[in-house]
C-alpha positions as CSV (number, residue, x, y, z in Angstrom):
1,M,89.5,-7.0,50.3
2,A,90.0,-4.9,53.5
3,H,90.6,-1.1,53.3
4,S,91.2,1.6,55.8
5,P,88.6,4.3,56.3
6,A,88.1,6.3,53.1
7,Y,89.5,9.7,52.5
8,Y,89.7,12.1,49.6
9,L,92.8,13.7,48.3
10,N,92.2,17.1,46.7
11,A,94.1,17.7,43.5
12,S,93.3,21.4,43.2
13,S,96.6,22.5,44.8
14,F,98.7,20.5,42.4
15,G,98.2,22.5,39.2
16,P,95.7,21.9,36.4
17,A,93.4,18.8,36.7
18,W,93.7,16.0,34.2
19,D,90.5,17.0,32.3
20,E,91.8,20.5,31.8
21,L,95.0,19.4,30.0
22,G,95.6,18.6,26.4
23,G,97.6,15.7,25.0
24,A,100.9,17.3,25.6
25,G,100.0,18.4,29.1
26,R,98.8,14.9,30.0
27,R,102.0,13.4,28.8
28,A,104.0,15.9,30.8
29,M,101.9,15.1,33.9
30,L,102.5,11.3,33.4
31,I,106.3,11.9,33.1
32,E,106.2,14.1,36.2
33,I,104.3,11.5,38.2
34,L,106.7,8.8,37.0
35,A,109.6,10.9,38.2
36,Q,107.9,11.4,41.6
37,V,107.1,7.7,42.0
38,S,110.7,6.9,41.1
39,S,111.9,9.3,43.8
40,E,109.5,7.9,46.4
41,A,110.6,4.3,45.6
42,L,114.2,5.2,46.6
43,Q,113.3,6.7,50.0
44,G,114.9,4.9,52.9
45,E,111.8,4.4,55.0
46,T,109.5,1.4,55.7
47,L,108.1,-0.3,52.7
48,E,104.6,0.5,53.7
49,A,105.3,4.2,54.0
50,V,106.9,4.2,50.5
51,L,104.0,2.4,49.0
52,Q,101.5,4.7,50.7
53,R,103.2,7.8,49.3
54,I,103.1,6.2,45.8
55,V,99.4,5.5,45.8
56,D,98.7,8.9,47.4
57,C,100.6,10.5,44.5
58,I,98.6,8.6,41.9
59,A,95.2,9.3,43.6
60,R,96.1,13.0,44.1
61,R,97.3,13.8,40.6
62,L,95.1,11.6,38.4
63,P,91.4,11.0,38.0
64,V,91.7,7.6,39.8
65,T,89.0,6.9,42.4
66,I,91.0,4.1,44.0
67,A,94.7,3.4,43.8
68,S,96.0,0.4,45.7
69,I,99.0,-1.9,45.9
70,I,98.1,-5.4,47.0
71,L,100.9,-7.7,48.1
72,L,101.1,-11.5,47.8
73,D,102.4,-14.0,50.3
74,E,105.6,-16.0,49.6
75,E,103.6,-18.7,47.8
76,G,101.6,-16.3,45.7
77,A,98.4,-17.9,46.8
78,H,96.9,-15.0,48.9
79,F,96.9,-11.3,49.0
80,V,98.1,-10.5,52.5
81,Q,98.7,-6.7,52.6
82,E,97.1,-3.7,50.9
83,V,98.1,-0.1,50.8
84,W,95.5,2.2,49.2
85,S,94.4,5.7,48.6
86,G,91.2,7.3,47.2
87,I,87.4,7.1,47.8
88,L,85.9,3.9,49.1
89,A,82.1,4.0,49.2
90,L,81.1,0.4,49.7
91,D,81.9,-2.3,52.2
92,L,83.8,-5.1,50.5
93,P,82.8,-8.7,51.1
94,S,86.0,-10.2,52.5
95,G,89.2,-9.2,54.3
96,L,92.8,-10.1,54.1
97,P,94.2,-12.7,53.5
98,W,92.4,-12.8,50.2
99,P,92.8,-15.8,47.9
100,V,93.9,-15.2,44.3
101,T,91.1,-17.4,43.1
102,I,88.6,-14.5,43.3
103,G,88.4,-11.0,42.0
104,A,90.0,-9.2,39.1
105,S,93.2,-8.7,41.2
106,G,93.3,-12.4,41.7
107,R,92.9,-13.0,37.9
108,C,95.8,-10.6,37.3
109,A,98.0,-12.5,39.8
110,R,97.0,-15.9,38.4
111,T,97.7,-15.0,34.8
112,G,100.6,-12.6,35.5
113,Q,99.2,-10.3,32.8
114,P,97.8,-6.8,33.0
115,Q,94.0,-6.6,33.1
116,L,92.2,-3.7,31.4
117,I,88.5,-3.7,32.3
118,S,86.8,-0.9,30.2
119,N,83.3,-1.8,31.7
120,V,83.5,-3.1,35.2
121,Q,79.8,-4.0,35.1
122,G,80.5,-6.5,32.4
123,D,83.3,-8.3,34.3
124,A,82.3,-11.2,36.4
125,D,85.4,-11.0,38.6
126,Y,85.1,-7.3,39.5
127,V,84.7,-6.7,43.2
128,P,83.1,-3.2,43.6
129,G,84.5,-0.7,46.1
130,N,82.8,2.4,44.7
131,I,79.5,2.3,42.8
132,D,80.7,5.2,40.5
133,V,83.7,3.2,39.1
134,K,83.4,2.6,35.4
135,S,86.8,1.1,34.5
136,E,89.8,-0.6,36.1
137,Y,93.4,-1.4,35.2
138,L,95.4,-4.0,37.1
139,V,99.2,-4.5,36.6
140,P,101.3,-7.3,38.0
141,I,104.1,-6.1,40.2
142,R,106.9,-8.3,39.1
143,H,110.7,-8.2,39.7
144,R,112.3,-10.8,37.4
145,D,110.6,-14.1,38.2
146,R,109.1,-13.0,41.5
147,L,105.5,-11.7,41.5
148,H,105.1,-9.4,44.5
149,G,101.5,-8.3,44.0
150,V,99.2,-6.2,41.9
151,L,98.8,-2.5,41.2
152,N,95.1,-1.8,41.1
153,L,93.7,1.5,39.6
154,E,89.9,2.3,39.3
155,S,88.4,5.3,37.6
156,T,84.9,6.8,37.2
157,S,85.8,7.5,33.5
158,A,85.4,4.7,31.0
159,E,87.9,6.4,28.7
160,F,90.7,7.2,31.2
161,F,92.8,4.1,30.6
162,T,94.2,4.9,27.2
163,A,97.3,3.1,25.9
164,E,99.5,5.9,27.0
165,V,98.1,5.9,30.5
166,C,98.3,2.2,30.8
167,S,101.9,2.3,29.6
168,A,102.7,4.8,32.4
169,F,101.1,2.5,35.0
170,D,103.1,-0.4,33.7
171,A,106.2,1.7,34.3
172,I,105.0,2.6,37.8
173,A,104.4,-1.1,38.6
174,G,108.0,-1.7,37.6
175,Q,109.2,1.0,40.0
176,V,107.0,-0.4,42.8
177,A,108.5,-3.9,42.1
178,G,112.0,-2.4,42.5
179,A,111.1,-0.8,45.7
180,I,109.6,-4.0,47.1
181,H,112.6,-6.0,46.0
182,F,115.0,-3.6,47.5
183,A,113.1,-3.5,50.8
184,R,113.0,-7.3,51.0
185,V,116.7,-7.5,50.2
186,V,117.4,-5.1,53.0
187,R,115.1,-7.2,55.3
188,D,116.8,-10.4,54.4
189,L,120.2,-8.9,54.9
190,E,119.2,-7.6,58.4
191,I,117.9,-11.1,59.2
192,A,121.1,-12.7,58.0
193,N,123.2,-10.2,60.0
194,R,121.2,-11.0,63.1
195,K,121.8,-14.7,62.5
196,L,125.5,-14.1,62.0
197,R,125.7,-12.1,65.1
198,Q,123.9,-14.8,67.0
199,L,126.4,-17.4,65.6
200,S,129.3,-15.2,66.5
201,M,128.1,-15.0,70.1
202,S,127.3,-18.7,70.5
203,D,129.5,-21.7,71.4
204,G,129.4,-24.2,68.5
205,L,129.7,-27.2,70.8
206,T,127.2,-26.5,73.5
207,G,124.9,-23.9,71.9
208,I,125.2,-21.5,74.9
209,A,126.9,-18.1,74.8
210,N,130.6,-18.0,74.1
211,R,133.4,-16.0,75.7
212,R,132.9,-13.0,73.4
213,C,129.2,-12.8,74.4
214,F,130.1,-13.1,78.1
215,D,132.7,-10.4,77.9
216,E,130.3,-8.0,76.3
217,R,127.5,-8.8,78.7
218,I,129.5,-8.6,81.9
219,A,130.8,-5.1,80.8
220,L,127.2,-4.0,80.3
221,E,125.9,-5.5,83.5
222,W,128.8,-4.0,85.5
223,A,128.0,-0.5,84.3
224,R,124.3,-1.0,84.8
225,H,124.6,-2.4,88.3
226,S,127.1,0.3,89.3
227,A,124.6,3.0,88.3
228,E,121.7,1.2,90.0
229,Q,123.8,0.1,93.0
230,R,122.7,-3.5,92.8
231,S,124.6,-6.6,93.5
232,L,126.0,-8.6,90.5
233,A,127.1,-12.2,91.0
234,L,129.3,-14.6,89.0
235,L,129.8,-18.3,89.1
236,L,132.9,-19.9,87.5
237,V,132.4,-23.7,87.0
238,D,135.2,-26.1,86.1
239,V,134.9,-29.8,85.4
240,D,137.1,-31.7,87.8
241,C,139.9,-33.8,86.2
242,F,138.5,-33.3,82.7
243,K,141.8,-34.1,80.9
244,P,142.0,-37.7,82.3
245,L,138.3,-38.2,81.2
246,N,139.2,-37.1,77.6
247,D,142.3,-39.3,77.6
248,A,140.4,-42.3,78.8
249,R,137.1,-42.0,76.9
250,G,138.1,-39.8,73.9
251,H,137.2,-36.3,72.9
252,L,133.8,-37.2,71.5
253,H,132.8,-38.5,74.9
254,G,134.3,-35.4,76.5
255,D,132.3,-33.2,74.1
256,E,129.0,-35.0,75.0
257,C,129.9,-34.5,78.7
258,L,130.3,-30.7,78.2
259,R,126.9,-30.5,76.4
260,E,125.3,-32.3,79.4
261,L,126.9,-29.9,81.8
262,A,125.8,-26.9,79.8
263,N,122.2,-28.2,80.1
264,V,122.6,-28.4,83.9
265,C,123.9,-24.8,83.9
266,I,120.9,-23.7,81.9
267,G,118.6,-25.5,84.3
268,V,119.7,-23.5,87.3
269,L,119.3,-20.1,85.7
270,R,116.7,-17.9,87.5
271,G,115.3,-16.1,84.6
272,Q,115.9,-14.4,81.2
273,D,118.4,-11.9,82.6
274,D,120.8,-14.6,83.7
275,L,123.5,-15.7,81.3
276,V,125.4,-19.0,81.0
277,A,128.5,-19.0,78.8
278,R,131.3,-21.4,77.9
279,Y,134.2,-19.5,79.4
280,G,137.0,-21.8,78.4
281,G,137.7,-25.4,77.4
282,E,135.9,-27.2,80.3
283,E,134.9,-24.0,82.2
284,F,131.5,-22.3,82.3
285,A,130.5,-18.9,83.6
286,L,127.1,-17.9,85.0
287,L,126.3,-14.2,85.3
288,L,123.5,-13.5,87.7
289,P,122.2,-9.9,87.6
290,G,120.7,-8.6,90.8
291,C,122.0,-11.5,92.9
292,D,123.9,-11.3,96.2
293,L,126.6,-13.7,97.3
294,R,124.5,-16.0,99.5
295,S,121.8,-16.4,96.8
296,A,124.5,-17.0,94.2
297,R,126.1,-19.7,96.4
298,R,122.7,-21.4,96.6
299,V,122.5,-21.4,92.8
300,A,126.0,-22.8,92.7
301,E,125.2,-25.6,95.1
302,R,122.1,-26.6,93.1
303,L,124.4,-26.7,90.0
304,R,127.0,-28.9,91.8
305,R,124.3,-31.3,93.0
306,G,122.7,-31.4,89.5
307,V,126.0,-32.5,88.0
308,E,126.4,-35.2,90.6
309,S,122.9,-36.5,89.9
310,L,123.8,-37.1,86.3
311,A,126.2,-39.7,87.5
312,L,128.3,-39.5,84.3
313,P,131.0,-42.2,84.7
314,H,134.5,-40.9,85.3
315,L,136.5,-43.9,86.5
316,T,139.9,-42.1,86.3
317,S,138.8,-39.3,88.6
318,P,140.4,-39.2,92.1
319,V,137.4,-37.3,93.4
320,A,134.5,-39.6,92.6
321,P,133.6,-42.4,90.1
322,Y,131.4,-39.9,88.3
323,V,131.9,-36.4,86.8
324,T,132.0,-33.6,89.3
325,V,132.5,-29.8,89.2
326,S,134.1,-27.2,91.4
327,V,132.4,-23.8,91.5
328,G,133.9,-20.4,92.5
329,V,131.3,-17.7,93.4
330,S,131.7,-13.9,93.8
331,A,129.4,-11.0,94.1
332,V,129.7,-7.2,94.5
333,V,127.8,-4.0,94.1
334,P,130.1,-2.6,91.4
335,P,132.1,0.5,92.4
336,S,132.6,3.0,89.7
337,V,136.4,3.0,90.3
338,Q,136.8,-0.7,89.4
339,S,136.2,-2.8,86.3
340,S,134.5,-6.2,86.1
341,D,137.9,-7.8,86.3
342,A,137.6,-7.6,90.0
343,L,134.5,-9.8,90.0
344,I,136.1,-12.3,87.7
345,A,139.3,-12.4,89.7
346,A,137.4,-13.1,92.9
347,A,135.4,-16.0,91.4
348,D,138.5,-17.4,89.8
349,R,140.3,-17.2,93.2
350,A,137.4,-18.9,94.9
351,L,137.5,-21.7,92.2
352,Y,141.2,-22.2,92.8
353,I,140.6,-22.6,96.5
354,G,137.8,-25.1,95.9
355,K,140.1,-27.2,93.8
356,A,142.9,-27.0,96.3
357,R,140.5,-28.2,99.0
358,G,139.7,-31.4,97.1
359,R,137.3,-30.3,94.3
360,N,133.6,-31.1,94.0
361,R,132.7,-28.1,96.1
362,V,131.5,-24.5,96.1
363,V,133.5,-21.7,97.5
364,A,132.2,-18.1,97.6
365,R,134.3,-15.0,98.1
366,I,133.3,-11.3,98.4
367,V,134.9,-8.6,96.4
368,A,136.1,-5.9,98.8
369,G,138.0,-3.1,97.0
370,D,141.1,-4.6,95.5
371,E,141.2,-7.3,98.1
372,F,139.2,-10.5,98.6
373,S,137.4,-11.2,101.9
374,G,137.3,-14.6,103.6
375,D,135.5,-17.3,101.7
376,I,132.1,-18.7,102.6
377,C,132.1,-22.5,102.3
């Protein structure tokens, strides 16, 4: 078992010590600690911070030499995380992960039952952490059918773990289980929400970004490039004569063609900042941050040639016996007085010109105020 460097929590500032109290005083302290642990378990912080405050509270208020919470992996076969408080005087023989086949904590996890060890010297499974420890109490941390770990308490007193004290620790273990369960529910919800967002921003057919993702990203990049005064480029890619291909070969073949073209688009991206999205039915958009017009045109030409090299049959096309694309390119250092619509409009106009000139070509146009400059073929 691995522990952090030892430290001691002084109980003198928290009212009378345990040994100074009578039966009624001890019961009142246990109730007070239960209330405090319950409050800590509801705090909206990281799980580790919550558990740390719980074991600190136990070690600070009670004659417990070591208080620890040891968490299990999903399979319940290994202890993988420990949060602890108290005085550790010995180096323990093994670190995490720690199999449940060894140690008293492992026995507690294997059996799923509390383990009261009145004399640690007489227990073959006890793993010493402090030579002065006389007794130990271990409680399964369980929420319904899920065993999350073990609450481990060690004391220098052989008489400390009375039935009343053990009952209080049983209740604390239940509160810890609730805190762990709540934290894991929140974690799972966050993961599920991230996945849902990813799905909402992805095109179901091609797996690339969808129009919604593109719209959000171009707005962000436009603002960023305007502030940094850097060039932002856009490629709009359209499959030439796609409807005749669908009519002749069927929509399943057309869908497969779009997936192939999406892969070609991915292949020409320059890095992680570039984005390829399905912009429309057979239209793709490539957003190239930090890219000027001539560099963007070179990317577009690589893309056009890459589609040609696939040689996907298209016998009904008047352009070529294989699938081709037309690409409109635009780039601008975004002025603060314009929106990204100007960049999209320039690329769309360039695409229209390319199609009018016979398709299977790249046309690039510069955004200049509200006007378009001459195209660069």
